[in-house]
C-alpha positions in Angstrom: 0.0 0.0 0.0 1.7 3.2 -1.1 -1.0 5.8 -0.1 -4.3 6.2 1.7 -6.2 9.4 1.2 -9.3 10.4 3.2 -11.4 12.0 0.5 -14.5 12.4 2.7 -14.9 11.8 6.4 -18.3 13.2 7.3 -21.7 11.7 8.0 -24.9 11.9 6.1 -25.5 15.5 7.2 -22.1 17.0 6.3 -20.9 17.3 9.8 -18.0 19.8 10.2 -18.5 21.0 6.6 -16.6 17.9 5.4 -17.3 15.6 2.4 -19.2 12.4 2.7 -17.5 9.0 3.1 -14.8 8.1 0.6 -11.3 6.7 1.0 -8.8 6.3 -1.8 -6.2 3.6 -1.5 -3.3 3.3 -4.0 -1.3 0.1 -4.1 1.3 -1.6 -6.2 -1.3 -3.2 -8.4 -3.8 -0.3 -8.7 -6.2 2.0 -6.9 -9.6 1.7 -5.3 -12.3 3.8 -3.7 -13.7 2.5 -0.4 -17.2 4.0 -0.4 -18.3 6.7 -2.7 -20.5 9.3 -1.1 -22.3 12.0 -3.0 -19.4 14.5 -2.7 -16.7 12.1 -4.0 -16.3 13.7 -7.5 -15.6 17.2 -6.0 -13.3 15.6 -3.4 -11.2 13.8 -6.0 -10.9 16.9 -8.0 -9.9 19.1 -5.1 -7.2 16.5 -4.1 -6.0 16.1 -7.7 -6.7 12.3 -7.8 -7.7 11.3 -11.3 -10.8 9.1 -11.6 -8.8 7.0 -14.0 -6.7 5.8 -11.1 -9.8 4.1 -9.6 -10.0 0.5 -10.7 -12.5 -0.6 -8.0 -15.3 1.1 -6.1 -16.1 -0.9 -2.9 -19.4 -0.1 -1.2 -19.9 -0.9 2.5 -23.7 -0.4 2.6 -26.6 1.2 0.7 -26.9 4.6 2.3 -26.5 7.7 0.1 -23.5 9.1 2.0 -21.6 5.9 1.2 -22.7 5.1 -2.4 -24.6 8.1 -3.6 -21.7 9.3 -5.7 -21.5 6.3 -8.0 -23.9 7.5 -10.8 -22.1 10.8 -11.0 -18.7 9.1 -11.0 -19.8 6.9 -13.9 -21.1 9.8 -16.0 -18.0 11.8 -15.3 -15.8 8.9 -16.3 -17.8 8.5 -19.6 -18.1 12.2 -20.6 -15.3 14.1 -18.9 -12.6 11.4 -18.8 -13.3 9.4 -21.9 -12.4 6.4 -19.9 -11.5 3.2 -21.7 -10.4 0.6 -19.0 -12.8 -1.4 -16.9 -14.3 -0.3 -13.6 -15.4 -2.9 -11.0 -18.1 -2.0 -8.5 -18.2 -4.4 -5.6 -20.4 -4.5 -2.5 -23.2 -6.3 -0.7 -25.8 -8.4 -2.4 -28.0 -6.4 -4.8 -25.2 -4.0 -5.6 -26.0 -3.7 -9.3 -29.8 -3.3 -8.7 -29.2 -0.8 -6.0 -26.9 1.4 -8.1 -29.3 1.3 -11.0 -32.3 2.2 -8.8 -30.3 5.1 -7.3 -29.3 6.3 -10.7 -32.9 6.2 -12.0 -34.1 8.2 -8.9 -31.4 10.8 -9.6 -32.3 11.0 -13.3 -28.9 9.5 -14.4 -30.2 6.4 -16.0 -27.4 3.8 -16.6 -29.3 1.4 -18.9 -29.7 1.7 -22.7 -26.5 3.6 -22.9 -23.3 2.8 -24.8 -20.4 2.9 -22.3 -16.8 3.5 -23.5 -15.5 1.2 -20.7 -16.7 -2.1 -19.2 -18.6 -1.8 -15.9 -18.6 -5.0 -13.8 -20.6 -5.6 -10.6 -19.4 -8.0 -8.0 -21.4 -9.2 -5.0 -19.6 -10.1 -1.8 -21.4 -11.7 1.1 -20.2 -11.8 4.7 -17.6 -14.5 5.2 -16.7 -14.5 1.5 -13.3 -13.6 -0.1 -13.2 -12.2 -3.6 -10.5 -11.1 -6.1 -11.8 -7.8 -7.4 -9.5 -5.9 -9.8 -6.2 -5.4 -8.0 -7.5 -6.2 -4.6 -8.3 -9.2 -2.4 -11.4 -8.4 -0.4 -12.9 -10.3 2.5 -16.3 -9.2 3.9 -17.7 -9.4 7.4 -21.1 -8.4 8.8 -21.4 -5.2 10.8 -24.0 -3.8 13.3 -26.0 -1.2 11.3 -29.5 -0.9 9.8 -30.1 -4.3 8.2 -32.0 -3.0 5.2 -28.8 -1.2 4.1 -26.9 -4.6 3.9 -24.1 -3.3 6.1 -20.6 -4.9 5.7 -17.0 -4.2 6.7 -14.0 -5.4 4.8 -10.4 -6.6 5.0 -8.7 -5.4 1.9 -5.3 -6.6 0.6 -4.0 -4.2 -2.0 -0.3 -5.1 -2.2 1.8 -6.0 0.8 -0.3 -4.3 3.4 -3.9 -4.8 4.5 -6.7 -2.4 5.4 -9.7 -3.1 7.6 -12.7 -0.9 7.1 -15.8 -0.9 9.3 -18.2 1.3 7.3 -20.9 2.5 9.6 -21.2 0.2 12.6 -22.1 0.1 16.2 -20.1 -2.0 18.7 -20.3 -5.8 18.3 -18.2 -8.5 20.0 -16.8 -10.0 16.8 -15.3 -6.6 15.6 -11.8 -7.1 17.2 -11.4 -10.5 15.6 -12.6 -9.2 12.2 -10.0 -6.5 12.0 -7.1 -7.9 14.1 -3.8 -8.1 12.3 -4.6 -5.4 9.7 -2.0 -2.8 8.9 -4.6 0.0 9.2 -8.1 -0.1 10.7 -10.4 2.6 9.5 -13.4 2.8 11.8 -16.2 5.2 11.2 -17.8 6.3 14.5 -18.2 10.1 14.4 -20.1 10.3 17.7 -17.9 7.9 19.7 -16.9 10.6 22.2 -20.5 11.6 23.0 -22.4 10.4 26.0 -25.1 9.1 23.6 -23.0 6.1 22.8 -21.3 5.0 26.1 -21.5 1.3 25.2 -19.7 1.8 21.9 -17.0 3.8 23.6 -16.5 1.1 26.3 -16.5 -1.6 23.6 -13.9 0.2 21.6 -11.7 0.4 24.6 -12.0 -3.3 25.2 -11.2 -3.9 21.5 -8.0 -1.8 21.8 -6.8 -3.8 24.8 -7.6 -7.2 23.3 -6.4 -6.6 19.8 -3.6 -4.2 20.6 -5.3 -1.6 18.4 -4.5 2.0 19.3 -7.5 4.3 19.3 -6.8 7.0 16.7 -6.7 10.7 17.4 -10.4 11.6 17.6 -9.8 14.5 15.2 -6.9 13.5 13.0 -5.6 16.1 10.5 -7.2 15.6 7.1 -6.9 17.6 3.9 -10.5 18.6 3.9 -10.4 19.4 7.6 -7.5 21.9 6.9 -9.7 23.7 4.4 -12.6 23.8 6.9 -10.2 25.2 9.6 -9.0 27.9 7.2 -12.6 28.8 6.4 -13.4 29.0 10.1 -10.5 31.4 10.7 -11.6 33.6 7.8 -15.1 33.7 9.1 -13.8 34.7 12.6 -11.8 37.5 11.0 -14.8 38.8 9.1 -16.8 38.8 12.4 -14.1 40.8 14.2 -13.9 43.3 11.4 -17.7 43.7 11.5 -17.8 44.2 15.3 -15.0 46.8 15.1 -16.9 48.6 12.3 -20.1 48.6 14.3 -18.3 49.9 17.4 -16.9 53.0 15.7 -19.0 56.1 15.6 -20.5 56.7 12.2 -19.4 59.9 10.3 -23.1 60.4 9.5 -24.3 60.3 13.1 -25.4 63.5 14.9 -23.9 64.4 18.2 
């Protein structure tokens, strides 16, 4: 694994002004997107990652902030990139039907269209291991809304492995599912809050049992840096406005 880029790290509601879920992993044999939220195209562009580098899109579950960017990605690959090489889209059962239904709802119909590149859909069920493009992917079930077919993955993309939880609550099999991976990406944006004490306690137990270190709750990310600069600029504008309002107006009467 030569590089992992967090393209989007937010939730369904754009928390912190960040982009929705998408992680780009570049390995010796190729590149892949792990999830593809609705803001992925703009994120890839801002980070100067060409869509042509993506050989596989891997979907963790069928919520819009995790796979809502696929129709737009496909259209951009066709019309903007003039893509020629194959793209594989892998995920839980019904992946092809779900992507097409989403595209139809968005007005981006994928059927009855001549594509300049092959699009291959690959279903992966919990407990299965599949060779998909340049990656070896093993799926495991996670604790999330069942109708979204939630899954996590262990991904081998070269010498190193990544474990990815997608959206999940705590469950006892999680440490075993991710133990031994070179990097564990766990999406739990409210973990520090009192609303999820059992998840926080469970994560602490997992860290002790699996020798996993809990990451910095707010690690530096490229899109976070932009958000921080925007916050500083907004604060400067507020200070200038307050200073202006505190000065006596040249048009006021004594």
